[in-house]
C-alpha positions in Angstrom: 14.8 -18.3 -19.4 12.8 -16.4 -17.4 9.4 -15.8 -19.4 7.5 -12.6 -19.0 3.9 -13.7 -19.5 2.6 -9.9 -19.5 4.5 -8.8 -22.3 2.0 -8.1 -24.5 0.0 -5.9 -22.1 0.5 -2.3 -21.5 3.7 -0.9 -19.8 4.4 -2.1 -16.2 3.2 0.5 -13.7 6.5 -0.3 -11.6 9.4 -1.2 -13.9 12.2 -0.7 -11.0 10.5 -4.0 -9.5 13.2 -7.0 -9.7 12.3 -10.4 -7.6 16.2 -10.6 -7.2 16.0 -7.3 -5.3 12.8 -6.9 -3.8 11.7 -10.3 -2.9 12.8 -11.6 0.7 11.5 -13.8 3.3 10.4 -10.9 5.4 8.6 -11.8 8.9 6.3 -10.2 11.5 7.9 -8.4 14.3 5.4 -8.8 17.2 7.3 -5.7 18.8 6.3 -3.4 15.7 3.0 -2.1 14.7 1.1 -4.2 12.1 -0.6 -2.1 9.1 -3.4 -3.4 7.2 -4.4 -1.7 3.9 -7.9 -2.6 2.8 -9.6 -2.3 -0.6 -13.4 -2.7 -0.2 -13.7 -3.9 -4.0 -17.4 -4.8 -4.4 -17.3 -8.8 -4.0 -13.5 -8.7 -4.2 -12.2 -7.1 -1.2 -8.5 -7.1 -0.9 -5.9 -6.7 2.0 -2.2 -6.4 2.7 -0.6 -6.8 6.0 2.8 -4.7 6.4 5.2 -3.5 8.6 8.1 -1.3 8.8 11.9 -1.9 10.0 14.1 -0.2 11.7 15.6 1.4 8.5 11.9 2.8 7.7 11.7 0.3 4.9 8.2 -1.0 3.9 7.8 -4.9 4.5 5.0 -6.5 2.9 4.1 -9.8 4.7 1.1 -11.1 3.1 -1.7 -10.7 0.8 -5.6 -11.7 0.7 -7.9 -11.2 -2.3 -11.4 -12.1 -1.6 -13.6 -13.9 -4.5 -17.4 -13.5 -4.4 -17.5 -12.5 -0.7 -19.2 -9.9 1.0 -16.9 -7.7 3.8 -18.6 -9.4 6.7 -17.3 -12.9 5.5 -14.0 -11.8 4.2 -13.1 -10.4 7.9 -14.4 -13.4 9.7 -13.2 -16.3 7.4 -10.0 -14.6 6.0 -8.5 -11.8 8.0 -9.3 -12.8 11.7 -7.5 -16.3 10.5 -4.6 -14.4 9.2 -4.1 -12.0 12.4 -4.3 -15.3 14.5 -1.4 -16.8 12.7 0.5 -13.5 13.7 -0.5 -14.0 17.4 -3.1 -11.4 17.2 -6.6 -11.9 18.4 -9.4 -9.3 17.3 -12.7 -10.6 18.3 -16.3 -8.8 17.4 -18.3 -8.9 20.6 -22.0 -8.2 21.1 -21.5 -5.0 22.8 -17.9 -4.3 23.0 -14.9 -5.4 20.4 -11.6 -6.5 21.6 -8.8 -4.7 19.8 -5.1 -4.7 19.8 -4.0 -1.1 19.6 -0.8 -2.1 17.8 -2.9 -2.9 14.6 -3.5 0.0 12.4 -6.0 0.0 9.3 -5.6 2.2 6.2 -8.6 2.4 3.5 -10.2 4.4 0.9 -11.7 7.5 2.2 -15.1 6.3 0.0 -15.2 3.6 2.7 -16.8 6.0 5.2 -19.8 6.2 2.9 -22.7 3.8 2.9 -23.5 2.2 -0.6 -27.1 1.7 -1.5 -26.8 -2.1 -1.3 -25.4 -2.1 2.3 -26.9 -1.4 5.8 -23.6 0.3 6.8 -20.5 1.8 5.6 -17.2 -0.2 4.9 -15.2 1.7 7.6 -18.4 1.4 10.2 -18.3 -2.6 9.8 -14.3 -2.3 10.5 -15.0 -0.8 13.6 -17.8 -3.1 14.5 -15.3 -5.8 14.0 -12.7 -4.6 16.3 -10.5 -2.5 13.9 -10.7 0.9 15.7 -7.5 2.6 14.5 -8.3 3.3 10.9 -6.8 6.3 8.7 -7.6 7.5 5.2 -6.4 10.4 2.8 -8.0 11.4 -0.2 -5.1 11.3 -2.5 -4.8 10.7 -6.5 -3.5 7.4 -7.8 -0.5 9.0 -9.2 0.3 10.3 -5.6 0.3 6.6 -4.0 2.2 5.5 -6.9 5.0 7.6 -7.0 5.4 6.7 -3.2 5.6 3.1 -4.5 8.1 4.0 -7.0 10.3 5.6 -4.4 10.2 2.6 -2.1 11.3 0.4 -5.1 14.4 2.5 -5.6 17.6 1.6 -4.4 19.0 3.5 -1.3 22.6 4.7 -1.2 23.4 1.6 0.6 22.3 -0.5 -2.1 19.3 -1.9 -0.6 15.6 -0.9 -1.5 13.1 0.6 0.6 10.5 -2.0 0.2 10.7 -6.1 0.4 7.9 -8.3 -0.7 7.5 -11.6 1.1 7.4 -14.7 -1.5 3.7 -15.5 -0.3 2.4 -12.4 -2.0 2.4 -14.0 -5.2 -0.3 -11.8 -7.0 1.3 -8.6 -5.6 4.5 -10.1 -7.4 3.0 -10.8 -10.6 1.7 -7.6 -10.7 4.8 -5.7 -9.9 6.2 -7.9 -13.0 3.6 -6.3 -15.3 0.1 -7.8 -14.3 -0.8 -4.5 -13.1 -0.1 -2.3 -16.2 -1.2 0.9 -17.8 -3.8 0.6 -20.4 -2.5 1.0 -23.9 -1.4 4.5 -24.9 -2.8 5.7 -21.4 -1.5 6.6 -18.0 -3.9 5.1 -16.1 -3.5 1.8 -14.7 -5.9 -1.0 -15.9 -8.9 -2.0 -13.7 -8.6 -5.8 -14.3 -10.5 -7.0 -11.1 -7.4 -8.7 -9.9 -4.2 -7.0 -9.3 -5.7 -3.5 -9.0 -7.2 -4.3 -5.8 -4.1 -5.2 -4.1 -2.6 -2.4 -5.4 -4.9 0.0 -4.2 -5.1 -1.5 -0.8 -1.0 -1.2 -0.7 -1.9 2.6 -2.3 -3.9 3.6 0.8 -1.4 2.1 3.4 1.7 3.9 1.7 0.0 7.2 1.1 -0.3 7.5 5.0 3.1 6.1 6.2 5.2 7.8 3.3 5.4 10.6 1.5 6.8 11.6 -2.0 10.8 12.6 -2.3 10.5 16.4 -2.2 12.2 17.8 -5.1 14.0 20.9 -3.6 15.2 23.4 -6.1 18.7 25.1 -5.6 17.8 29.0 -4.9 19.9 30.9 -7.6 22.8 33.1 -5.9 22.3 36.7 -5.8 24.7 39.5 -5.6 24.1 43.3 -5.0 26.3 45.6 -6.7 27.9 48.4 -4.9 28.5 51.3 -7.8 30.4 53.1 -5.5 33.1 50.1 -5.4 35.9 50.1 -7.8 35.2 46.3 -8.1 31.5 46.6 -8.0 30.9 44.8 -4.7 
């Protein structure tokens, strides 16, 4: 039997997630852009590495969650090595940074602001370390969650709009209930673990995807011709 260790927590944010359906050994495609979602959590920065396939399906390749580490060290000791495993070399130089323009970063718009305890903003640190293509958009948590709901749903061909590599253990745990709503509330729990990775994922999807447009079929209208015996 498969035991759900999160059963006593609040309800799952993503009940559509099914390991049998959504976990696949998706791999990096060097011919496609690499997307990085960043969350600049204080002492717990997080990133997710993603791509899209030819069917515009989101492929989550890797996850990294920092533990008691600042953003400088996180990039140098965790993000750079993972990029090298993909065959991508981004280096910080004294006067200029070498950059692969096939790498696009997505982050919290608050990252452009410098916090009191830092000498530079998080976004400026990314640029300093060679991540020049950075996108962000100010959207609600619900907006991003709605997009992920859509990606998890099955398409007409029976496949989902999103696959997660089995190496992303924390994300998978989060989908299964580790990332959950507070009891009797509609706000996800900020637990300091899963929420950072899911925030990073949200920042990415709100720029790469859009929620489903709910189209209301217009009501048919008729013009009555009072001079016609039939009324039309």
